[in-house]
KOLPA-41657 format. One record per residue: residue in three letters; x, z negated, y of N, C-alpha, C in turn. Coordinates in steps of 0.05 Angstrom, whole numbers, padded with zeros to 5 digits, always signed. Each point is the difference from the previous one (the first is absolute). Layout:
// KOLPA-41657
alaXZYXZYXZY ...
***
This chain:
// KOLPA-41657
met-00074+00118+00403-00004-00022-00011+00018-00004-00026 ser+00011-00025+00008+00017-00015-00021-00018-00002-00031 leu+00018-00002-00017-00014-00002-00029-00012-00028-00005 thr+00008-00021+00017-00015-00027-00001-00022+00005+00016 ala-00001+00008+00022-00031+00006+00014-00020+00018-00013 glu+00013+00022-00013-00019+00020-00020-00012-00015-00016 leu+00015-00018-00015-00010-00015-00024-00018-00020+00009 lys+00001-00012+00021-00018-00023+00016-00022+00015+00001 lys-00002+00029+00013-00023+00015+00007-00014+00002-00025 tyr+00012+00013-00022-00014+00005-00024-00013-00022-00012 ala+00018-00024+00000-00013-00026-00009-00028-00008+00015 asp+00003+00005+00025-00026-00012+00014-00022+00021-00006 glu+00001+00025-00004-00016+00025-00004-00011-00009-00028 ser+00019-00011-00017-00011-00003-00031-00017-00020+00001 ala+00004-00025+00016-00017-00021+00003-00026+00003+00007 gln-00006+00019+00017-00025+00006+00009-00010+00014-00022 arg+00013+00023-00012-00013+00014-00023-00005-00014-00027 his+00014-00027-00005-00005-00012-00025-00001-00036+00005 pro-00025-00002+00017-00002-00025+00012-00005-00019-00025 gly-00009-00027+00011-00014-00017-00017+00023-00009-00026 glu-00017+00002-00025+00018-00008-00024+00022+00009-00006 ala+00003+00028+00004+00027+00017+00001+00020-00015+00009 gln-00001-00011+00022+00017-00006+00016+00010-00031-00008 val-00021-00011-00011+00005-00027-00008+00019-00001-00025 val-00008+00022-00020+00017+00000-00025+00031+00014+00008 met+00001+00020+00021+00028+00007+00003+00014-00027+00011 lys-00013-00007+00028+00020-00026+00007+00004-00023-00019 lys-00021-00008-00020+00011-00019-00021+00021+00006-00017 ala+00004+00025-00006+00021+00017-00017+00022-00007+00008 ile+00005+00005+00030+00023-00002+00019+00005-00032+00004 asp-00015-00016+00004+00005-00029+00006+00009-00010-00028 asp-00013+00005-00023+00011-00014-00022+00026+00010-00008 leu+00007+00030+00008+00030+00006-00010+00015-00016+00025 val-00006-00001+00020+00019-00019+00016+00004-00028-00011 ala-00024-00010-00013-00002-00027-00010+00018+00004-00027 ser+00007+00017-00008+00012+00002-00025+00032-00002+00003 gln+00004+00008+00027+00035-00002+00006+00016+00017-00017 met-00012+00028-00006+00015+00019-00014+00024+00003+00014 ile-00004+00003+00022+00018+00018+00022+00032-00022-00002 ala-00006-00024-00006+00021-00019-00001+00024+00013-00022 gln-00011+00011-00022+00016+00011-00019+00009+00027+00001 ala-00008+00017+00018+00001+00027+00007+00034+00003+00008 tyr+00010+00018-00002+00020+00010+00008+00003+00003+00030 lys+00020-00013+00011+00008+00001+00031+00023+00011+00008 thr+00003-00003+00028+00026+00006+00013+00023-00016-00013 gly+00023+00012-00009+00019-00014-00006+00005+00009-00034 ala-00025+00001-00014-00001+00004-00029+00017+00026-00005 lys+00011+00007-00025+00007+00021-00015-00025+00020-00008 leu+00001+00024+00011-00026+00018-00015+00007+00007-00027 pro-00023-00006-00022+00009-00001-00025+00001+00035-00003 glu+00008+00004-00019-00004+00026-00016-00026+00015+00005 ile-00003+00021+00010-00026+00017+00006+00000+00029-00007 ile-00009+00003-00026+00000+00037-00015-00024+00002-00006 leu-00017+00016+00016-00022+00005-00002-00006+00038+00006 asn-00024+00005-00016-00003+00028+00004-00010+00008+00031 asn+00003+00020+00008-00016+00009+00026-00025+00012-00001 ala-00010+00012+00016-00025+00015-00004+00000+00022-00014 leu+00022+00016-00003+00005+00021-00024+00010-00011-00021 asn-00001-00022-00011+00006-00016-00027+00031+00006+00001 thr+00015+00002+00022+00029-00003-00002+00013-00028+00002 glu+00017-00004-00014+00012-00036+00002+00016+00003+00022 val-00002-00025+00018+00011-00003+00023+00017-00024-00002 asn+00021-00009+00005+00013-00021-00004+00013-00010+00035 val-00016-00016+00004+00010-00010+00035+00022-00008+00002 tyr+00016-00011-00020+00032-00004+00008+00013+00026-00003 asp-00012+00024-00007+00020+00023+00005-00007+00007+00034 ile-00022-00007+00005-00007+00010+00031+00021-00024+00017 leu-00002-00017-00010+00018-00026+00022+00028+00007-00001 lys+00007+00024-00021+00032+00008+00000+00006+00016+00027 glu-00022+00009+00014+00003+00016+00025-00010-00012+00022 his-00029-00016-00005-00016-00011+00021-00014-00028-00004 lys-00003-00008+00026-00016-00024-00003-00029+00009-00013 val-00015-00019-00017-00025+00010-00005-00023-00020+00009 ile-00019+00011+00011-00025-00016+00007-00021+00001-00025 ile-00012-00019-00007-00018+00000-00023-00021-00009+00009 ala-00025+00012-00003-00026-00013+00006-00016+00005-00024 phe-00016-00022-00003-00022-00004-00021-00022+00004+00006 tyr-00014+00019-00010-00030+00006+00003-00014-00005-00022 arg-00031+00001+00007-00027-00006-00022+00001+00025-00019 gly-00008+00024+00018-00009+00021-00014-00013+00016+00019 asn-00012+00027-00004-00002+00016+00014-00032-00001+00010 trp-00009-00026-00011-00035-00005+00005-00002-00017+00016 cys+00027-00007+00014+00002-00024+00018+00005+00014+00031 pro-00021-00008+00017+00005+00019+00029+00018-00010+00013 tyr+00010-00024-00007+00020-00016+00019+00026+00012-00010 cys+00000+00006-00027+00026+00010-00014+00011+00022+00014 asn-00024+00025+00005+00000+00020+00006+00004+00004+00032 ile-00002-00020+00013-00002-00005+00028+00040-00006+00000 gln+00001-00017-00012+00031-00002-00002+00016+00015-00009 leu-00006+00018-00019+00016+00020-00009+00007+00015+00019 arg-00025+00012+00015+00003+00023+00013+00014-00013+00029 ala-00001-00025+00005+00015-00012+00026+00037+00002-00007 leu-00003-00002-00029+00035-00002-00005+00010+00025-00006 gln-00018+00021-00006+00005+00030+00005+00011+00010+00029 gln-00013-00011+00016-00002+00008+00028+00032-00014+00008 ala+00007-00021-00012+00030-00015+00009+00020+00014-00015 ile-00002+00012-00019+00018+00010-00018+00027+00013+00020 pro-00004+00014+00019+00025+00008+00014+00016-00021+00015 glu-00011-00018+00006+00012-00027+00007+00012-00013-00010 phe-00014-00006-00028+00015-00017-00021+00028+00019-00009 glu-00009+00024-00006+00029+00016-00002+00017+00002+00016 ala-00003+00000+00024+00022-00005+00021+00016-00018-00001 lys-00015-00026-00008+00008-00029-00006+00017+00000-00027 gly+00001+00020-00017+00014+00002-00029-00013-00013-00018 ala-00029-00001+00005-00017-00008-00021-00021+00020-00020 lys-00007-00001-00024-00014+00015-00013-00018-00024-00008 leu-00025+00017+00002-00028-00015-00007-00012+00008-00030 val-00002-00024-00017-00012+00009-00024-00028-00023-00001 val-00025+00010-00008-00022-00023-00004-00006-00002-00033 ile-00010-00018-00004-00005-00004-00027-00032-00013-00005 gly-00009+00013-00016-00034-00006-00001-00004+00000-00035 pro-00025-00017-00007+00002+00003-00029-00019+00019-00017 glu-00001+00021+00020-00015+00025-00007+00017+00011-00023 thr-00022+00019-00018+00013+00016-00017+00012+00026+00018 pro+00022+00013-00014+00017+00024+00019-00020+00014+00007 asp-00023+00007-00015-00016+00022+00007-00013-00009+00030 asn-00015-00027+00000-00015-00013+00021+00029-00002+00026 ser+00024-00008-00010+00022-00002+00023+00000+00031+00009 leu-00001+00018-00013+00002+00029+00008-00021+00004+00026 thr-00026-00010-00013-00020+00002+00019+00001-00013+00031 thr+00008-00022-00006+00013-00018+00024+00016+00018+00020 lys+00023+00009-00016+00019+00015+00017-00009+00027+00016 glu-00014+00018-00016-00017+00017+00010-00020-00005+00019 lys-00013-00019-00006-00029-00003+00021+00014-00009+00030 asn+00023-00016-00006+00015-00013+00038+00020+00014+00003 glu+00009+00024-00018+00016+00029+00010+00030-00022+00005 leu+00007-00013-00026+00024-00016+00004+00021+00013-00008 thr+00025-00003+00012+00023+00016-00009+00021-00017-00012 phe-00010-00028-00005+00024-00021-00016-00010-00003-00024 glu+00013-00017-00015-00003-00003-00030-00028-00024+00000 val-00018+00013-00020-00017-00021-00005-00003-00009-00028 leu+00013-00024-00008+00004-00008-00026-00024-00010-00014 ser-00002-00002-00029-00018-00008-00013+00009-00018-00019 asp-00006-00025+00008+00006-00025-00014-00022-00009-00018 ile+00001+00012-00021-00022-00002-00020+00003-00029-00016 asp-00028-00011+00002-00004-00027-00005+00017-00027+00018 met+00008+00016+00023+00018-00016+00021+00011-00014-00014 lys+00024+00011-00014+00022-00014-00014+00020-00007+00025 val+00003+00018+00017+00019-00009+00024-00009-00023+00015 ala-00024+00014+00011-00017-00028+00018+00002-00019-00016 arg-00005-00006-00023-00002-00029-00012+00020-00008-00001 asn+00027+00012-00008+00026-00011+00003+00009-00014+00026 met-00015+00009+00020+00005-00005+00027-00017-00020+00011 asn-00019-00009-00019-00025-00021+00006-00015+00008+00021 leu-00009+00026+00001-00014+00010+00024-00035+00008-00014 val-00002-00013-00025-00026+00015-00017-00018-00024+00000 tyr-00027+00002+00007-00026-00015-00007-00016+00013-00012 glu-00019-00018-00015-00024+00007-00013-00024+00003+00017 met-00014+00021+00001-00026-00001+00015-00024-00025-00008 pro-00011-00009+00012-00022-00019-00006-00020+00015-00005 thr-00015-00009-00024-00029+00018-00015-00016+00014+00029 asp-00003-00022+00017-00022+00005+00021+00012+00029+00018 leu+00027-00005+00002+00016+00025+00014-00007+00021-00015 gln+00006-00002-00027-00006+00020-00018-00017+00022+00002 glu-00026-00020-00002-00024+00009-00003-00006+00015+00035 leu+00002-00014+00022+00005+00018+00026+00007+00021-00001 tyr+00028+00006-00009+00010+00024+00002-00013+00020-00018 lys-00012-00007-00022-00019+00015-00018-00015+00013+00013 lys-00019-00016+00014-00022+00008+00023+00010+00017+00018 phe+00025-00004+00015+00016+00019+00019+00002+00030-00018 gly-00003+00000-00023+00014+00025-00016+00030+00000-00008 ile+00007-00021+00009+00032-00004-00013+00006+00005-00023 asp+00016+00014-00014+00003+00000-00025+00032-00008-00004 ile+00004-00030+00001+00024-00010-00007+00013+00009-00029 glu-00017+00000-00025+00006+00003-00020+00011+00028-00007 gly-00013+00018+00014+00007+00032+00005+00024+00002+00014 asn+00000-00009+00019+00024+00001+00017+00025-00008-00011 gln+00001-00024-00014+00030-00011-00012+00002+00006-00032 gly-00022+00012-00015+00003+00006-00022-00001-00023-00022 asn-00016-00027+00014+00008-00021-00016-00030-00020+00005 thr-00001-00022-00016-00025-00015+00007+00009-00023+00014 asn+00020-00006+00012+00013-00025+00009-00010-00014+00024 phe-00011+00016+00016-00011+00000+00028+00022-00021+00016 glu+00017+00009+00004+00018-00011+00012+00013+00017+00026 leu+00010-00013+00016+00015+00013+00026+00019-00008+00017 pro+00021+00013+00008+00019-00012+00014-00012-00008+00026 ile+00015-00020+00015-00004-00015+00024+00011+00027+00023 ala-00003-00002+00020+00012+00015+00022+00031-00013+00005 ala+00014+00022-00002+00030-00012-00006+00020+00029+00010 thr+00014-00009+00018+00020+00019+00010+00027-00007+00003 tyr+00026+00012-00009+00025-00009-00005+00016+00024+00014 val+00022-00016+00017+00019+00019+00004+00026-00005-00018 val+00014+00015-00008+00021-00009-00022+00028+00018+00002 glu+00018-00016+00007+00029+00008+00009+00012+00016-00023 gln+00019+00011+00008+00010+00019-00019+00018-00016-00028 asp+00003-00028+00006+00012-00016-00030-00028-00007-00006 gly-00024+00002+00000-00021-00008-00013-00011-00026+00010 thr+00007-00013+00029-00002-00024+00007-00032+00002+00020 ile-00019-00008-00007-00025+00002+00015+00010-00012+00030 ser-00005+00014+00026+00008-00010+00023-00028+00002+00018 tyr-00021+00004-00012-00022-00002+00018-00027-00003-00028 his-00010-00021+00017-00030-00001-00028-00030+00000+00018 phe-00012+00009-00004-00033-00006+00006-00019-00008-00025 leu-00008-00017+00001-00018-00006-00019-00031-00014+00008 glu-00020+00006-00015-00022-00006+00021-00023+00005-00022 glu-00015-00022-00006-00027-00006-00017-00019+00018+00005 asp+00000+00008+00033-00027+00008+00010+00005+00033-00005 tyr-00013+00010-00015+00007+00031+00000-00007+00020+00022 lys-00010-00009+00023-00006+00013+00024+00020-00001+00012 leu+00025-00018-00001+00021+00001+00012+00024+00012-00010 arg+00017+00019+00010+00029+00010-00008+00015+00000+00018 ala+00027+00003-00008+00024+00003+00018-00003+00023+00015 asp+00002-00004+00027-00002+00021+00024+00022+00015-00003 pro-00003+00024-00001+00037+00017-00002+00016-00010+00029 lys-00014-00010+00015+00021-00008+00028+00015-00027-00014 ala-00010-00016-00011+00011-00022-00010+00018+00003-00021 ile-00005+00028-00017+00017+00005-00023+00024+00013+00020 leu+00005+00017+00019+00013+00013+00021+00024-00019+00008 glu-00013-00024+00003+00016-00021+00016+00017-00020-00020 ala-00013+00010-00022+00023-00016-00023+00019+00018-00013 leu-00004+00026+00004+00020+00017-00010+00027+00002+00011 
***
């Protein structure tokens, strides 16, 4: 099953588990995000990747431009280990690692989690690639990928038992949109996927076609 199909299957099942008001709240949050046109300001194909220096799950500093000296880089932004769609995406990306590397690309993912929570994400999904911790989403914000969760969505997530504050180590209630990039060795973005709907992610097949 493709990532796209797997995400749709989970979304359909989730809608059955959480019908009514929960669906209204989540759909309105997406619709409002679309209406804000924030994606218009996000980094896209043709732009130069900004400097990205973040700590990984072991709290060791990683400079993405150091990786670019030897490889193309795939960068995927995720929301947190509490997000089932993110976990599905990360596992699908892990399965595609041999194909990515055969095309000379390395994968890194960036999330707003603290390093300890990034380590949980890495271990839970058995990931072999770098999971970088973007504290307070400084990198994602610089790339215009950050939005503030509306209050009703915050309350819904709390009812679901999701601890955004504990996961991120702050009280900002901000998240990155679903974003994936392919970056050439000179730092130029050659592929982008940007989506306000958190249930949609770049499929590994599309990423491979862009490499």
